[in-house]
Each structure stands twice: as structure tokens, then as C-alpha cells.
N, CA, C, O and the ligand as a Tripos MOL2 file, in Angstrom:
@<TRIPOS>MOLECULE
protein
  221   219    56     0     0
PROTEIN
NO_CHARGES

@<TRIPOS>ATOM
      1 N         -15.0700  -33.1160   -7.2060 N.3       1 MET1
      2 CA        -14.6360  -31.9040   -6.5350 C.3       1 MET1
      3 C         -13.1780  -31.9670   -6.1010 C.2       1 MET1
      4 O         -12.6610  -33.0350   -5.7730 O.2       1 MET1
      5 N         -12.5430  -30.8420   -6.1040 N.am      2 THR2
      6 CA        -11.1750  -30.7640   -5.5940 C.3       2 THR2
      7 C         -11.2360  -30.6450   -4.0710 C.2       2 THR2
      8 O         -12.3150  -30.4540   -3.5090 O.2       2 THR2
      9 N         -10.1330  -30.7530   -3.4270 N.am      3 GLY3
     10 CA        -10.1310  -30.7140   -1.9700 C.3       3 GLY3
     11 C         -10.0580  -29.3330   -1.3530 C.2       3 GLY3
     12 O          -9.7990  -29.2050   -0.1560 O.2       3 GLY3
     13 N         -10.2790  -28.3000   -2.1440 N.am      4 ARG4
     14 CA        -10.1020  -26.9760   -1.6000 C.3       4 ARG4
     15 C         -11.1690  -26.5760   -0.5960 C.2       4 ARG4
     16 O         -12.3070  -27.0440   -0.6420 O.2       4 ARG4
     17 N         -10.7810  -25.7260    0.2800 N.am      5 VAL5
     18 CA        -11.6620  -25.3090    1.3800 C.3       5 VAL5
     19 C         -12.7080  -24.3070    0.8720 C.2       5 VAL5
     20 O         -12.3920  -23.4060    0.0950 O.2       5 VAL5
     21 N         -13.9020  -24.4710    1.3040 N.am      6 LYS6
     22 CA        -14.9460  -23.5160    0.9580 C.3       6 LYS6
     23 C         -15.4420  -22.8290    2.2330 C.2       6 LYS6
     24 O         -15.5340  -23.4320    3.3020 O.2       6 LYS6
     25 N         -15.7470  -21.5760    2.0720 N.am      7 TYR7
     26 CA        -16.2720  -20.8090    3.2020 C.3       7 TYR7
     27 C         -17.6860  -20.3630    2.9590 C.2       7 TYR7
     28 O         -18.1100  -20.1390    1.8250 O.2       7 TYR7
     29 N         -18.3940  -20.2430    4.0320 N.am      8 CYS8
     30 CA        -19.7400  -19.6360    3.9550 C.3       8 CYS8
     31 C         -19.5560  -18.1750    3.5610 C.2       8 CYS8
     32 O         -18.7650  -17.4510    4.1660 O.2       8 CYS8
     33 N         -20.2990  -17.7500    2.5370 N.am      9 GLU9
     34 CA        -20.1690  -16.3750    2.0230 C.3       9 GLU9
     35 C         -20.6830  -15.3430    3.0480 C.2       9 GLU9
     36 O         -20.3050  -14.1730    3.0020 O.2       9 GLU9
     37 N         -21.5200  -15.7810    3.9380 N.am     10 VAL10
     38 CA        -22.1270  -14.8310    4.8760 C.3      10 VAL10
     39 C         -21.3020  -14.6930    6.1580 C.2      10 VAL10
     40 O         -20.9470  -13.5770    6.5370 O.2      10 VAL10
     41 N         -20.9950  -15.7880    6.8210 N.am     11 CYS11
     42 CA        -20.2890  -15.7010    8.0970 C.3      11 CYS11
     43 C         -18.7840  -15.9480    7.9810 C.2      11 CYS11
     44 O         -18.0480  -15.7950    8.9560 O.2      11 CYS11
     45 N         -18.3180  -16.3430    6.7470 N.am     12 LYS12
     46 CA        -16.8880  -16.5170    6.4560 C.3      12 LYS12
     47 C         -16.2140  -17.6100    7.2570 C.2      12 LYS12
     48 O         -14.9990  -17.5880    7.4560 O.2      12 LYS12
     49 N         -17.0010  -18.5590    7.7140 N.am     13 ILE13
     50 CA        -16.4510  -19.6910    8.4620 C.3      13 ILE13
     51 C         -16.3610  -20.8870    7.5270 C.2      13 ILE13
     52 O         -17.2060  -21.0550    6.6480 O.2      13 ILE13
     53 N         -15.3570  -21.7070    7.7090 N.am     14 ASP14
     54 CA        -15.2130  -22.8630    6.8290 C.3      14 ASP14
     55 C         -15.9760  -24.0650    7.3940 C.2      14 ASP14
     56 O         -15.7830  -24.4660    8.5420 O.2      14 ASP14
     57 N         -16.8370  -24.6160    6.5590 N.am     15 PHE15
     58 CA        -17.6980  -25.7380    6.9410 C.3      15 PHE15
     59 C         -17.4220  -26.9250    6.0230 C.2      15 PHE15
     60 O         -16.9870  -26.7460    4.8850 O.2      15 PHE15
     61 N         -17.6720  -28.1250    6.5140 N.am     16 SER16
     62 CA        -17.4760  -29.3070    5.6610 C.3      16 SER16
     63 C         -18.6720  -29.5130    4.7520 C.2      16 SER16
     64 O         -18.5590  -30.1810    3.7240 O.2      16 SER16
     65 N         -19.8030  -28.9570    5.1100 N.am     17 ILE17
     66 CA        -20.9710  -29.0490    4.2520 C.3      17 ILE17
     67 C         -21.5440  -27.6340    4.0430 C.2      17 ILE17
     68 O         -21.8120  -26.8980    4.9920 O.2      17 ILE17
     69 N         -21.7130  -27.2980    2.7770 N.am     18 LEU18
     70 CA        -22.2780  -25.9900    2.4610 C.3      18 LEU18
     71 C         -23.4160  -26.1740    1.4690 C.2      18 LEU18
     72 O         -23.5180  -27.2060    0.8060 O.2      18 LEU18
     73 N         -24.2690  -25.1620    1.3760 N.am     19 PHE19
     74 CA        -25.4180  -25.2070    0.5130 C.3      19 PHE19
     75 C         -25.3050  -24.1280   -0.5580 C.2      19 PHE19
     76 O         -25.0200  -22.9630   -0.2800 O.2      19 PHE19
     77 N         -25.5390  -24.5620   -1.7800 N.am     20 ARG20
     78 CA        -25.4430  -23.6620   -2.9080 C.3      20 ARG20
     79 C         -26.7930  -22.9650   -3.0850 C.2      20 ARG20
     80 O         -27.8070  -23.6290   -3.2970 O.2      20 ARG20
     81 N         -26.8140  -21.6560   -3.0010 N.am     21 VAL21
     82 CA        -28.0750  -20.9410   -3.1040 C.3      21 VAL21
     83 C         -27.9520  -19.6590   -3.8960 C.2      21 VAL21
     84 O         -26.8680  -19.1020   -4.0670 O.2      21 VAL21
     85 N         -29.1150  -19.2020   -4.3810 N.am     22 GLN22
     86 CA        -29.2510  -17.8580   -4.9380 C.3      22 GLN22
     87 C         -30.1440  -17.1280   -3.9810 C.2      22 GLN22
     88 O         -31.1630  -17.6720   -3.5550 O.2      22 GLN22
     89 N         -29.8000  -15.9250   -3.6320 N.am     23 TYR23
     90 CA        -30.6710  -15.1920   -2.7230 C.3      23 TYR23
     91 C         -30.9030  -13.7450   -3.1700 C.2      23 TYR23
     92 O         -31.5560  -12.9600   -2.4820 O.2      23 TYR23
     93 N         -30.3520  -13.4160   -4.3390 N.am     24 GLN24
     94 CA        -30.5440  -12.0790   -4.8870 C.3      24 GLN24
     95 C         -31.0170  -12.1970   -6.3070 C.2      24 GLN24
     96 O         -30.9110  -13.2680   -6.9050 O.2      24 GLN24
     97 N         -31.5300  -11.1430   -6.8560 N.am     25 THR25
     98 CA        -32.0090  -11.1610   -8.2380 C.3      25 THR25
     99 C         -30.8580  -11.2080   -9.2440 C.2      25 THR25
    100 O         -31.0690  -11.4050  -10.4410 O.2      25 THR25
    101 N         -29.6320  -11.0240   -8.7320 N.am     26 SER26
    102 CA        -28.4540  -11.0410   -9.6140 C.3      26 SER26
    103 C         -28.1870  -12.4440  -10.1920 C.2      26 SER26
    104 O         -27.3590  -12.5890  -11.0920 O.2      26 SER26
    105 N         -28.8670  -13.4560   -9.6910 N.am     27 LYS27
    106 CA        -28.7070  -14.8380  -10.1420 C.3      27 LYS27
    107 C         -27.3130  -15.4130   -9.8650 C.2      27 LYS27
    108 O         -26.8790  -16.3660  -10.5120 O.2      27 LYS27
    109 N         -26.6600  -14.8410   -8.9410 N.am     28 GLU28
    110 CA        -25.3100  -15.3020   -8.5860 C.3      28 GLU28
    111 C         -25.4230  -16.3990   -7.5380 C.2      28 GLU28
    112 O         -26.1290  -16.2550   -6.5400 O.2      28 GLU28
    113 N         -24.7120  -17.5040   -7.7830 N.am     29 TRP29
    114 CA        -24.7280  -18.6070   -6.8360 C.3      29 TRP29
    115 C         -23.6760  -18.3930   -5.7670 C.2      29 TRP29
    116 O         -22.5370  -18.0420   -6.0730 O.2      29 TRP29
    117 N         -24.0480  -18.6020   -4.5240 N.am     30 ILE30
    118 CA        -23.0670  -18.5200   -3.4330 C.3      30 ILE30
    119 C         -23.2000  -19.7590   -2.5660 C.2      30 ILE30
    120 O         -24.1930  -20.4830   -2.6460 O.2      30 ILE30
    121 N         -22.1900  -19.9970   -1.7360 N.am     31 PHE31
    122 CA        -22.2140  -21.1070   -0.7870 C.3      31 PHE31
    123 C         -22.3910  -20.5760    0.6240 C.2      31 PHE31
    124 O         -21.6830  -19.6660    1.0540 O.2      31 PHE31
    125 N         -23.3310  -21.1490    1.3260 N.am     32 VAL32
    126 CA        -23.5590  -20.7410    2.7010 C.3      32 VAL32
    127 C         -23.7390  -21.9550    3.6160 C.2      32 VAL32
    128 O         -24.0490  -23.0530    3.1540 O.2      32 VAL32
    129 N         -23.5430  -21.7450    4.8990 N.am     33 CYS33
    130 CA        -23.7580  -22.8040    5.8730 C.3      33 CYS33
    131 C         -25.2420  -22.9590    6.1620 C.2      33 CYS33
    132 O         -26.0680  -22.1610    5.7190 O.2      33 CYS33
    133 N         -25.5490  -23.9680    6.8900 N.am     34 HIS34
    134 CA        -26.9520  -24.2600    7.1630 C.3      34 HIS34
    135 C         -27.6480  -23.1480    7.9280 C.2      34 HIS34
    136 O         -28.8020  -22.8210    7.6500 O.2      34 HIS34
    137 N         -26.9570  -22.5760    8.8770 N.am     35 GLU35
    138 CA        -27.5470  -21.5370    9.7000 C.3      35 GLU35
    139 C         -27.8630  -20.2990    8.8540 C.2      35 GLU35
    140 O         -28.9460  -19.7240    8.9560 O.2      35 GLU35
    141 N         -26.8920  -19.8970    8.0130 N.am     36 CYS36
    142 CA        -27.0930  -18.7300    7.1620 C.3      36 CYS36
    143 C         -28.1580  -19.0050    6.0950 C.2      36 CYS36
    144 O         -28.8920  -18.1070    5.6820 O.2      36 CYS36
    145 N         -28.2230  -20.2450    5.6670 N.am     37 LEU37
    146 CA        -29.2120  -20.6380    4.6860 C.3      37 LEU37
    147 C         -30.6190  -20.3570    5.2270 C.2      37 LEU37
    148 O         -31.4800  -19.8450    4.5110 O.2      37 LEU37
    149 N         -30.8290  -20.6880    6.4570 N.am     38 LEU38
    150 CA        -32.1490  -20.4770    7.0780 C.3      38 LEU38
    151 C         -32.4860  -19.0040    7.1740 C.2      38 LEU38
    152 O         -33.6450  -18.6160    7.0260 O.2      38 LEU38
    153 N         -31.4830  -18.1880    7.4200 N.am     39 ASN39
    154 CA        -31.6810  -16.7330    7.4870 C.3      39 ASN39
    155 C         -31.9860  -16.1680    6.1090 C.2      39 ASN39
    156 O         -32.8620  -15.3160    5.9640 O.2      39 ASN39
    157 N         -31.2660  -16.6390    5.0990 N.am     40 LEU40
    158 CA        -31.4630  -16.1160    3.7380 C.3      40 LEU40
    159 C         -32.8260  -16.5060    3.1620 C.2      40 LEU40
    160 O         -33.4680  -15.7600    2.4230 O.2      40 LEU40
    161 N         -33.2190  -17.7030    3.5410 N.am     41 LYS41
    162 CA        -34.4170  -18.3060    3.0260 C.3      41 LYS41
    163 C         -35.6900  -17.5870    3.4960 C.2      41 LYS41
    164 O         -36.7000  -17.5130    2.7960 O.2      41 LYS41
    165 N         -35.5780  -17.0690    4.7110 N.am     42 LYS42
    166 CA        -36.7140  -16.4730    5.3880 C.3      42 LYS42
    167 C         -37.2480  -15.2510    4.6390 C.2      42 LYS42
    168 O         -36.5150  -14.2890    4.4090 O.2      42 LYS42
    169 N         -38.4890  -15.2920    4.2720 N.am     43 ASP43
    170 CA        -39.1610  -14.1780    3.5860 C.3      43 ASP43
    171 C         -38.3930  -13.6640    2.3900 C.2      43 ASP43
    172 O         -38.3730  -12.4610    2.1310 O.2      43 ASP43
    173 N         -37.7550  -14.5710    1.6550 N.am     44 ASN44
    174 CA        -36.9910  -14.1780    0.4940 C.3      44 ASN44
    175 C         -37.5110  -14.8320   -0.7900 C.2      44 ASN44
    176 O         -37.2730  -16.0190   -1.0100 O.2      44 ASN44
    177 N         -38.2050  -14.0910   -1.6280 N.am     45 PRO45
    178 CA        -38.7520  -14.6730   -2.8600 C.3      45 PRO45
    179 C         -37.6790  -14.9960   -3.9080 C.2      45 PRO45
    180 O         -37.9290  -15.7660   -4.8350 O.2      45 PRO45
    181 N         -36.4710  -14.3980   -3.7570 N.am     46 ALA46
    182 CA        -35.3930  -14.6510   -4.6910 C.3      46 ALA46
    183 C         -34.5990  -15.8940   -4.3120 C.2      46 ALA46
    184 O         -33.7280  -16.3250   -5.0680 O.2      46 ALA46
    185 N         -34.8820  -16.4600   -3.1820 N.am     47 TYR47
    186 CA        -34.1320  -17.6230   -2.7010 C.3      47 TYR47
    187 C         -34.3470  -18.8390   -3.5980 C.2      47 TYR47
    188 O         -35.4730  -19.1620   -3.9760 O.2      47 TYR47
    189 N         -33.2300  -19.5100   -3.9320 N.am     48 LYS48
    190 CA        -33.2780  -20.7190   -4.7640 C.3      48 LYS48
    191 C         -32.2070  -21.6750   -4.2700 C.2      48 LYS48
    192 O         -31.0730  -21.2670   -4.0190 O.2      48 LYS48
    193 N         -32.5610  -22.9380   -4.1310 N.am     49 TYR49
    194 CA        -31.6280  -23.9370   -3.6730 C.3      49 TYR49
    195 C         -30.9900  -24.6650   -4.8440 C.2      49 TYR49
    196 O         -31.6800  -25.1240   -5.7550 O.2      49 TYR49
    197 N         -29.6470  -24.7680   -4.8120 N.am     50 GLY50
    198 CA        -28.9630  -25.3540   -5.9590 C.3      50 GLY50
    199 C         -28.1670  -26.6150   -5.6500 C.2      50 GLY50
    200 O         -27.4420  -27.1080   -6.5130 O.2      50 GLY50
    201 N         -28.2870  -27.1470   -4.4350 N.am     51 GLY51
    202 CA        -27.5720  -28.3830   -4.1050 C.3      51 GLY51
    203 C         -26.7140  -28.2670   -2.8880 C.2      51 GLY51
    204 O         -26.5280  -27.1890   -2.3240 O.2      51 GLY51
    205 N         -26.1920  -29.4030   -2.4910 N.am     52 THR52
    206 CA        -25.3500  -29.4710   -1.2940 C.3      52 THR52
    207 C         -23.9220  -29.7510   -1.7050 C.2      52 THR52
    208 O         -23.6830  -30.5590   -2.6030 O.2      52 THR52
    209 N         -22.9890  -29.1110   -1.0790 N.am     53 TRP53
    210 CA        -21.5580  -29.3140   -1.3680 C.3      53 TRP53
    211 C         -20.8840  -29.8750   -0.1420 C.2      53 TRP53
    212 O         -20.9520  -29.3150    0.9520 O.2      53 TRP53
    213 N         -20.2050  -31.0420   -0.3660 N.am     54 LYS54
    214 CA        -19.4800  -31.6800    0.7320 C.3      54 LYS54
    215 C         -18.0150  -31.7300    0.4320 C.2      54 LYS54
    216 O         -17.6200  -31.9510   -0.7130 O.2      54 LYS54
    217 N         -17.2160  -31.5330    1.4160 N.am     55 LYS55
    218 CA        -15.7590  -31.5380    1.3440 C.3      55 LYS55
    219 C         -15.2380  -32.9140    0.9640 C.2      55 LYS55
    220 O         -14.0270  -33.1080    0.8550 O.2      55 LYS55
    221 ZN        -22.6730  -19.0470    7.5330 Zn       56 ZN56
@<TRIPOS>BOND
     1     1     2 1
     2     2     3 1
     3     3     4 2
     4     3     5 am
     5     5     6 1
     6     6     7 1
     7     7     8 2
     8     7     9 am
     9     9    10 1
    10    10    11 1
    11    11    12 2
    12    11    13 am
    13    13    14 1
    14    14    15 1
    15    15    16 2
    16    15    17 am
    17    17    18 1
    18    18    19 1
    19    19    20 2
    20    19    21 am
    21    21    22 1
    22    22    23 1
    23    23    24 2
    24    23    25 am
    25    25    26 1
    26    26    27 1
    27    27    28 2
    28    27    29 am
    29    29    30 1
    30    30    31 1
    31    31    32 2
    32    31    33 am
    33    33    34 1
    34    34    35 1
    35    35    36 2
    36    35    37 am
    37    37    38 1
    38    38    39 1
    39    39    40 2
    40    39    41 am
    41    41    42 1
    42    42    43 1
    43    43    44 2
    44    43    45 am
    45    45    46 1
    46    46    47 1
    47    47    48 2
    48    47    49 am
    49    49    50 1
    50    50    51 1
    51    51    52 2
    52    51    53 am
    53    53    54 1
    54    54    55 1
    55    55    56 2
    56    55    57 am
    57    57    58 1
    58    58    59 1
    59    59    60 2
    60    59    61 am
    61    61    62 1
    62    62    63 1
    63    63    64 2
    64    63    65 am
    65    65    66 1
    66    66    67 1
    67    67    68 2
    68    67    69 am
    69    69    70 1
    70    70    71 1
    71    71    72 2
    72    71    73 am
    73    73    74 1
    74    74    75 1
    75    75    76 2
    76    75    77 am
    77    77    78 1
    78    78    79 1
    79    79    80 2
    80    79    81 am
    81    81    82 1
    82    82    83 1
    83    83    84 2
    84    83    85 am
    85    85    86 1
    86    86    87 1
    87    87    88 2
    88    87    89 am
    89    89    90 1
    90    90    91 1
    91    91    92 2
    92    91    93 am
    93    93    94 1
    94    94    95 1
    95    95    96 2
    96    95    97 am
    97    97    98 1
    98    98    99 1
    99    99   100 2
   100    99   101 am
   101   101   102 1
   102   102   103 1
   103   103   104 2
   104   103   105 am
   105   105   106 1
   106   106   107 1
   107   107   108 2
   108   107   109 am
   109   109   110 1
   110   110   111 1
   111   111   112 2
   112   111   113 am
   113   113   114 1
   114   114   115 1
   115   115   116 2
   116   115   117 am
   117   117   118 1
   118   118   119 1
   119   119   120 2
   120   119   121 am
   121   121   122 1
   122   122   123 1
   123   123   124 2
   124   123   125 am
   125   125   126 1
   126   126   127 1
   127   127   128 2
   128   127   129 am
   129   129   130 1
   130   130   131 1
   131   131   132 2
   132   131   133 am
   133   133   134 1
   134   134   135 1
   135   135   136 2
   136   135   137 am
   137   137   138 1
   138   138   139 1
   139   139   140 2
   140   139   141 am
   141   141   142 1
   142   142   143 1
   143   143   144 2
   144   143   145 am
   145   145   146 1
   146   146   147 1
   147   147   148 2
   148   147   149 am
   149   149   150 1
   150   150   151 1
   151   151   152 2
   152   151   153 am
   153   153   154 1
   154   154   155 1
   155   155   156 2
   156   155   157 am
   157   157   158 1
   158   158   159 1
   159   159   160 2
   160   159   161 am
   161   161   162 1
   162   162   163 1
   163   163   164 2
   164   163   165 am
   165   165   166 1
   166   166   167 1
   167   167   168 2
   168   167   169 am
   169   169   170 1
   170   170   171 1
   171   171   172 2
   172   171   173 am
   173   173   174 1
   174   174   175 1
   175   175   176 2
   176   175   177 am
   177   177   178 1
   178   178   179 1
   179   179   180 2
   180   179   181 am
   181   181   182 1
   182   182   183 1
   183   183   184 2
   184   183   185 am
   185   185   186 1
   186   186   187 1
   187   187   188 2
   188   187   189 am
   189   189   190 1
   190   190   191 1
   191   191   192 2
   192   191   193 am
   193   193   194 1
   194   194   195 1
   195   195   196 2
   196   195   197 am
   197   197   198 1
   198   198   199 1
   199   199   200 2
   200   199   201 am
   201   201   202 1
   202   202   203 1
   203   203   204 2
   204   203   205 am
   205   205   206 1
   206   206   207 1
   207   207   208 2
   208   207   209 am
   209   209   210 1
   210   210   211 1
   211   211   212 2
   212   211   213 am
   213   213   214 1
   214   214   215 1
   215   215   216 2
   216   215   217 am
   217   217   218 1
   218   218   219 1
   219   219   220 2
@<TRIPOS>SUBSTRUCTURE
     1 MET1         2 RESIDUE 1 A MET
     2 THR2         6 RESIDUE 1 A THR
     3 GLY3        10 RESIDUE 1 A GLY
     4 ARG4        14 RESIDUE 1 A ARG
     5 VAL5        18 RESIDUE 1 A VAL
     6 LYS6        22 RESIDUE 1 A LYS
     7 TYR7        26 RESIDUE 1 A TYR
     8 CYS8        30 RESIDUE 1 A CYS
     9 GLU9        34 RESIDUE 1 A GLU
    10 VAL10       38 RESIDUE 1 A VAL
    11 CYS11       42 RESIDUE 1 A CYS
    12 LYS12       46 RESIDUE 1 A LYS
    13 ILE13       50 RESIDUE 1 A ILE
    14 ASP14       54 RESIDUE 1 A ASP
    15 PHE15       58 RESIDUE 1 A PHE
    16 SER16       62 RESIDUE 1 A SER
    17 ILE17       66 RESIDUE 1 A ILE
    18 LEU18       70 RESIDUE 1 A LEU
    19 PHE19       74 RESIDUE 1 A PHE
    20 ARG20       78 RESIDUE 1 A ARG
    21 VAL21       82 RESIDUE 1 A VAL
    22 GLN22       86 RESIDUE 1 A GLN
    23 TYR23       90 RESIDUE 1 A TYR
    24 GLN24       94 RESIDUE 1 A GLN
    25 THR25       98 RESIDUE 1 A THR
    26 SER26      102 RESIDUE 1 A SER
    27 LYS27      106 RESIDUE 1 A LYS
    28 GLU28      110 RESIDUE 1 A GLU
    29 TRP29      114 RESIDUE 1 A TRP
    30 ILE30      118 RESIDUE 1 A ILE
    31 PHE31      122 RESIDUE 1 A PHE
    32 VAL32      126 RESIDUE 1 A VAL
    33 CYS33      130 RESIDUE 1 A CYS
    34 HIS34      134 RESIDUE 1 A HIS
    35 GLU35      138 RESIDUE 1 A GLU
    36 CYS36      142 RESIDUE 1 A CYS
    37 LEU37      146 RESIDUE 1 A LEU
    38 LEU38      150 RESIDUE 1 A LEU
    39 ASN39      154 RESIDUE 1 A ASN
    40 LEU40      158 RESIDUE 1 A LEU
    41 LYS41      162 RESIDUE 1 A LYS
    42 LYS42      166 RESIDUE 1 A LYS
    43 ASP43      170 RESIDUE 1 A ASP
    44 ASN44      174 RESIDUE 1 A ASN
    45 PRO45      178 RESIDUE 1 A PRO
    46 ALA46      182 RESIDUE 1 A ALA
    47 TYR47      186 RESIDUE 1 A TYR
    48 LYS48      190 RESIDUE 1 A LYS
    49 TYR49      194 RESIDUE 1 A TYR
    50 GLY50      198 RESIDUE 1 A GLY
    51 GLY51      202 RESIDUE 1 A GLY
    52 THR52      206 RESIDUE 1 A THR
    53 TRP53      210 RESIDUE 1 A TRP
    54 LYS54      214 RESIDUE 1 A LYS
    55 LYS55      218 RESIDUE 1 A LYS
    56 ZN56       221 GROUP 0 **** ****
């Protein structure tokens, strides 16, 4: 990985650890923080976990 900063797609805050997830039927991967991950995951059949990203 390069050293570039990544932001949570949901809350737009920069975190040192982010989670790669799919949460829509569009199959688009996004990076979110742990807190937003829990929100997206809840009652979401489209949710898919794709790994952890560390700075
Ligand atoms: Zn977030």
C-alpha cells in the first residue's frame, strides 16, 4: 500500500484502520470506519466484508 490517507466514505473522517465493504447491490467497494461498518451491517443483506486496510 502507498501512504496515502483514506477516509471513511460515510462520516468522512480519516482513520488509520478502515474496513473494505460492499453495502449496496451496485457491488461497489467502499472503505468505512468500524463504527459505520456496524451501522451498514445491521439488517443489510447486501453487506459484504472485503478485508481490513491499515495505514
Ligand atoms: Zn465512519
